[in-house]
C-alpha positions as CSV (number, residue, x, y, z in Angstrom):
1,X,244.8,-86.5,-47.0
2,X,246.8,-88.9,-44.8
3,X,248.1,-88.3,-41.3
4,X,251.6,-89.6,-41.0
5,X,253.2,-91.4,-38.1
6,X,254.5,-88.1,-36.7
7,X,251.1,-86.3,-37.1
8,X,252.2,-84.4,-40.3
9,X,249.6,-83.9,-43.0
10,X,250.5,-85.5,-46.3
11,X,248.8,-86.1,-49.5
12,X,249.3,-89.2,-51.7
13,X,248.3,-88.6,-55.3
14,X,249.0,-89.8,-58.8
15,X,252.1,-88.3,-60.3
16,X,251.8,-86.1,-63.4
17,X,254.3,-85.4,-66.2
18,X,254.9,-82.0,-64.5
19,X,256.2,-83.9,-61.4
20,X,258.9,-85.8,-63.2
21,X,261.7,-83.3,-62.8
22,X,261.1,-83.3,-59.0
23,X,260.8,-87.1,-58.9
24,X,264.0,-87.5,-60.8
25,X,265.8,-85.1,-58.4
26,X,264.5,-87.2,-55.4
27,X,265.7,-90.4,-57.2
28,X,269.2,-89.0,-57.8
29,X,269.5,-87.7,-54.3
30,X,268.3,-90.8,-52.5
31,X,269.2,-93.8,-54.7
32,X,272.3,-95.1,-56.5
33,X,270.0,-96.5,-59.2
34,X,269.0,-93.7,-61.5
35,X,266.7,-93.8,-64.5
36,X,266.3,-91.7,-67.6
37,X,263.4,-89.2,-68.1
38,X,262.1,-91.5,-70.8
39,X,262.0,-94.5,-68.4
40,X,260.1,-92.5,-65.7
41,X,257.7,-91.1,-68.4
42,X,257.1,-94.5,-69.9
43,X,256.1,-96.0,-66.5
44,X,253.9,-93.0,-65.8
45,X,252.1,-93.3,-69.2
46,X,251.7,-97.1,-68.9
47,X,250.8,-97.4,-65.2
48,X,249.6,-94.0,-64.0
49,X,247.5,-95.3,-61.1
50,X,250.6,-96.8,-59.3
51,X,253.0,-94.0,-60.0
52,X,252.4,-92.0,-56.8
53,X,253.9,-89.0,-55.1
54,X,253.7,-87.9,-51.5
55,X,253.3,-84.2,-50.7
56,X,253.9,-82.5,-47.4
57,X,252.9,-78.8,-47.4
58,X,252.4,-78.9,-51.1
59,X,256.0,-80.1,-51.8
60,X,256.7,-83.5,-53.3
61,X,258.9,-85.4,-50.8
62,X,258.7,-89.0,-52.0
63,X,257.4,-91.2,-54.8
64,X,256.7,-94.8,-55.7
65,X,256.5,-96.2,-59.2
66,X,255.3,-99.7,-60.2
67,X,254.5,-101.6,-63.3
68,X,252.4,-104.7,-64.1
69,X,254.2,-107.8,-65.5
70,X,253.0,-111.3,-66.5
71,X,255.4,-114.0,-65.3
72,X,256.2,-116.7,-63.0
73,X,255.0,-116.3,-59.5
74,X,257.6,-115.4,-56.9
75,X,255.7,-117.4,-54.3
76,X,254.0,-120.3,-56.1
77,X,256.6,-122.1,-58.3
78,X,255.7,-122.7,-61.9
79,X,252.5,-120.7,-61.8
80,X,252.0,-117.8,-64.1
81,X,250.7,-114.7,-62.4
82,X,249.8,-111.0,-62.9
83,X,252.6,-109.4,-60.9
84,X,252.9,-105.9,-59.5
85,X,256.6,-104.9,-59.7
86,X,257.5,-102.1,-57.3
87,X,260.3,-100.6,-59.3
88,X,261.4,-97.7,-57.2
89,X,260.5,-95.9,-54.0
90,X,262.3,-93.0,-52.3
91,X,261.6,-90.4,-49.7
92,X,263.8,-87.3,-49.1
93,X,266.1,-87.8,-46.0
94,X,264.5,-85.0,-44.0
95,X,261.1,-86.7,-44.3
96,X,262.0,-90.2,-43.5
97,X,260.7,-92.2,-40.5
98,X,257.4,-90.3,-40.7
99,X,255.3,-93.0,-42.3
100,X,255.5,-91.5,-45.8
101,X,257.1,-94.6,-47.5
102,X,254.6,-96.8,-45.6
103,X,251.7,-94.7,-47.0
104,X,253.0,-94.7,-50.5
105,X,253.5,-98.5,-50.5
106,X,250.2,-99.3,-48.9
107,X,248.4,-97.2,-51.5
108,X,250.5,-98.7,-54.4
109,X,249.7,-102.2,-53.2
110,X,246.0,-101.4,-53.0
111,X,245.9,-100.1,-56.5
112,X,248.0,-103.0,-57.9
113,X,245.3,-105.3,-56.5
114,X,242.1,-103.3,-57.1
115,X,242.8,-101.5,-60.4
116,X,245.4,-103.7,-62.1
117,X,244.1,-107.0,-60.7
118,X,247.6,-108.2,-59.7
119,X,247.7,-111.3,-57.5
120,X,251.2,-110.7,-56.2
121,X,253.6,-107.8,-55.7
122,X,257.3,-108.0,-55.6
123,X,260.4,-105.8,-55.5
124,X,264.2,-106.0,-55.3
125,X,266.1,-104.4,-52.4
126,X,269.8,-104.2,-51.6
127,X,270.8,-106.8,-49.0
128,X,272.5,-104.1,-47.1
129,X,269.4,-101.8,-47.0
130,X,268.1,-102.9,-43.6
131,X,265.7,-100.0,-43.0
132,X,263.9,-100.7,-46.3
133,X,263.9,-104.5,-45.7
134,X,262.3,-103.9,-42.3
135,X,259.6,-101.6,-43.8
136,X,258.8,-104.2,-46.5
137,X,258.5,-107.0,-44.0
138,X,256.2,-104.8,-41.9
139,X,253.9,-104.5,-44.9
140,X,253.9,-108.3,-45.4
141,X,256.6,-108.8,-48.0
142,X,258.9,-111.8,-47.5
143,X,262.3,-112.5,-48.8
144,X,261.8,-115.2,-51.4
145,X,265.3,-115.4,-53.0
146,X,268.6,-113.7,-53.5
147,X,269.5,-112.2,-56.9
148,X,273.3,-112.4,-57.0
149,X,275.1,-109.3,-58.4
150,X,271.8,-107.6,-59.2
151,X,273.0,-104.0,-58.8
152,X,275.5,-102.3,-61.1
153,X,278.0,-102.2,-58.3
154,X,277.8,-105.9,-57.8
155,X,275.7,-105.9,-54.6
156,X,273.2,-108.7,-54.3
157,X,269.4,-108.0,-54.0
158,X,266.7,-109.7,-52.0
159,X,263.6,-110.4,-54.1
160,X,260.7,-109.8,-51.7
161,X,257.1,-110.7,-52.5
162,X,253.6,-110.9,-51.1
163,X,250.2,-112.1,-52.1
164,X,247.6,-109.4,-52.8
Protein backbone atom coordinates (compact mmCIF):
# COMPACT_ATOMS: atom_id res chain seq x y z
CA UNK A 1 0.00 0.00 0.00
CA UNK A 2 1.11 3.53 -0.77
CA UNK A 3 -0.34 6.72 0.63
CA UNK A 4 -0.72 9.27 -2.16
CA UNK A 5 -0.07 13.01 -2.00
CA UNK A 6 -3.72 13.63 -1.03
CA UNK A 7 -3.83 10.91 1.63
CA UNK A 8 -5.67 8.37 -0.50
CA UNK A 9 -4.71 4.73 -0.16
CA UNK A 10 -3.49 3.20 -3.37
CA UNK A 11 -1.84 -0.03 -4.29
CA UNK A 12 0.83 -0.37 -6.95
CA UNK A 13 1.05 -3.91 -8.29
CA UNK A 14 2.13 -5.88 -11.33
CA UNK A 15 -0.46 -5.98 -14.08
CA UNK A 16 -2.04 -9.23 -15.17
CA UNK A 17 -3.59 -10.36 -18.43
CA UNK A 18 -7.02 -9.86 -16.85
CA UNK A 19 -6.16 -6.15 -16.35
CA UNK A 20 -5.46 -5.46 -20.03
CA UNK A 21 -9.01 -4.43 -21.07
CA UNK A 22 -9.10 -1.83 -18.26
CA UNK A 23 -5.56 -0.66 -19.10
CA UNK A 24 -6.51 -0.29 -22.76
CA UNK A 25 -9.60 1.73 -21.79
CA UNK A 26 -7.41 4.08 -19.70
CA UNK A 27 -4.94 4.36 -22.58
CA UNK A 28 -7.67 5.25 -25.08
CA UNK A 29 -9.32 7.72 -22.73
CA UNK A 30 -6.12 9.49 -21.68
CA UNK A 31 -3.70 9.36 -24.59
CA UNK A 32 -3.79 9.94 -28.35
CA UNK A 33 -1.24 7.12 -28.79
CA UNK A 34 -3.15 3.85 -28.64
CA UNK A 35 -1.75 0.35 -28.88
CA UNK A 36 -3.20 -2.99 -29.85
CA UNK A 37 -4.08 -5.71 -27.36
CA UNK A 38 -1.19 -7.73 -28.81
CA UNK A 39 1.29 -4.93 -28.09
CA UNK A 40 0.14 -4.53 -24.48
CA UNK A 41 0.18 -8.31 -23.98
CA UNK A 42 3.64 -8.70 -25.52
CA UNK A 43 5.09 -6.07 -23.15
CA UNK A 44 3.33 -7.71 -20.20
CA UNK A 45 4.69 -11.14 -21.10
CA UNK A 46 8.23 -9.88 -21.79
CA UNK A 47 8.65 -7.37 -18.94
CA UNK A 48 5.99 -8.18 -16.33
CA UNK A 49 7.81 -6.61 -13.39
CA UNK A 50 7.68 -3.12 -14.92
CA UNK A 51 4.13 -3.31 -16.24
CA UNK A 52 2.38 -1.85 -13.21
CA UNK A 53 -1.11 -0.70 -12.32
CA UNK A 54 -2.31 1.66 -9.61
CA UNK A 55 -5.49 0.78 -7.78
CA UNK A 56 -7.59 3.08 -5.61
CA UNK A 57 -10.40 1.35 -3.72
CA UNK A 58 -9.78 -1.79 -5.78
CA UNK A 59 -10.23 0.02 -9.11
CA UNK A 60 -7.40 0.38 -11.62
CA UNK A 61 -6.94 4.10 -12.20
CA UNK A 62 -3.54 4.20 -13.90
CA UNK A 63 -0.73 2.17 -15.38
CA UNK A 64 2.87 2.32 -16.55
CA UNK A 65 4.52 -0.07 -18.98
CA UNK A 66 8.21 -0.36 -19.75
CA UNK A 67 10.59 -2.55 -21.70
CA UNK A 68 14.31 -3.17 -21.66
CA UNK A 69 16.40 -2.24 -24.68
CA UNK A 70 20.09 -2.49 -25.52
CA UNK A 71 21.32 0.56 -27.35
CA UNK A 72 23.23 3.78 -27.35
CA UNK A 73 23.14 5.72 -24.12
CA UNK A 74 20.91 8.78 -24.12
CA UNK A 75 23.34 10.46 -21.71
CA UNK A 76 26.82 9.18 -22.56
CA UNK A 77 27.50 9.47 -26.27
CA UNK A 78 28.71 6.37 -28.12
CA UNK A 79 28.34 4.07 -25.11
CA UNK A 80 26.12 1.00 -25.30
CA UNK A 81 23.81 0.60 -22.31
CA UNK A 82 20.99 -1.50 -20.95
CA UNK A 83 18.12 1.00 -21.16
CA UNK A 84 14.74 1.04 -19.47
CA UNK A 85 12.23 2.49 -21.93
CA UNK A 86 9.13 3.91 -20.28
CA UNK A 87 6.70 3.31 -23.13
CA UNK A 88 3.43 4.59 -21.70
CA UNK A 89 1.98 5.97 -18.50
CA UNK A 90 -1.54 7.23 -17.89
CA UNK A 91 -3.80 8.08 -14.95
CA UNK A 92 -7.54 8.67 -15.24
CA UNK A 93 -8.41 12.39 -15.15
CA UNK A 94 -10.34 12.19 -11.85
CA UNK A 95 -7.29 10.68 -10.14
CA UNK A 96 -4.61 13.05 -11.38
CA UNK A 97 -2.52 15.33 -9.15
CA UNK A 98 -2.76 12.83 -6.30
CA UNK A 99 0.72 11.31 -6.59
CA UNK A 100 -0.37 8.24 -8.54
CA UNK A 101 1.82 8.82 -11.60
CA UNK A 102 4.73 9.65 -9.30
CA UNK A 103 4.26 6.39 -7.39
CA UNK A 104 3.98 4.37 -10.61
CA UNK A 105 7.11 5.92 -12.10
CA UNK A 106 9.18 5.65 -8.94
CA UNK A 107 8.37 1.95 -8.65
CA UNK A 108 9.01 1.32 -12.36
CA UNK A 109 12.40 3.04 -12.14
CA UNK A 110 13.33 0.97 -9.08
CA UNK A 111 12.40 -2.27 -10.84
CA UNK A 112 14.23 -1.30 -14.04
CA UNK A 113 17.37 -0.80 -11.98
CA UNK A 114 17.08 -3.63 -9.46
CA UNK A 115 15.37 -6.42 -11.41
CA UNK A 116 16.36 -5.68 -15.01
CA UNK A 117 19.80 -4.15 -14.27
CA UNK A 118 19.24 -1.07 -16.45
CA UNK A 119 21.75 1.73 -16.06
CA UNK A 120 19.51 4.40 -17.65
CA UNK A 121 15.83 5.04 -18.16
CA UNK A 122 14.30 7.14 -20.90
CA UNK A 123 10.97 8.15 -22.38
CA UNK A 124 9.46 10.34 -25.06
CA UNK A 125 6.95 13.05 -24.20
CA UNK A 126 5.06 15.56 -26.31
CA UNK A 127 6.76 18.96 -26.17
CA UNK A 128 3.34 20.46 -25.33
CA UNK A 129 2.70 18.16 -22.34
CA UNK A 130 3.97 20.51 -19.65
CA UNK A 131 2.44 18.68 -16.65
CA UNK A 132 4.15 15.42 -17.66
CA UNK A 133 7.46 17.15 -18.38
CA UNK A 134 7.34 18.75 -14.93
CA UNK A 135 6.65 15.38 -13.27
CA UNK A 136 9.50 13.70 -15.13
CA UNK A 137 11.91 16.50 -14.21
CA UNK A 138 10.84 16.19 -10.56
CA UNK A 139 11.85 12.52 -10.75
CA UNK A 140 15.26 13.38 -12.18
CA UNK A 141 14.74 12.92 -15.90
CA UNK A 142 16.31 15.59 -18.08
CA UNK A 143 15.58 16.61 -21.65
CA UNK A 144 18.42 15.23 -23.76
CA UNK A 145 17.15 15.94 -27.28
CA UNK A 146 14.15 16.69 -29.46
CA UNK A 147 12.76 14.04 -31.77
CA UNK A 148 11.21 15.98 -34.66
CA UNK A 149 7.79 14.79 -35.87
CA UNK A 150 7.85 11.84 -33.44
CA UNK A 151 4.08 11.57 -33.03
CA UNK A 152 1.66 10.52 -35.75
CA UNK A 153 0.12 14.02 -35.78
CA UNK A 154 3.57 15.50 -36.42
CA UNK A 155 4.21 16.92 -32.94
CA UNK A 156 7.80 16.80 -31.71
CA UNK A 157 8.82 14.82 -28.64
CA UNK A 158 11.39 15.49 -26.00
CA UNK A 159 13.54 12.49 -25.21
CA UNK A 160 14.11 12.56 -21.46
CA UNK A 161 16.54 10.33 -19.60
CA UNK A 162 18.19 9.69 -16.25
CA UNK A 163 20.89 7.47 -14.81
CA UNK A 164 19.66 4.72 -12.54
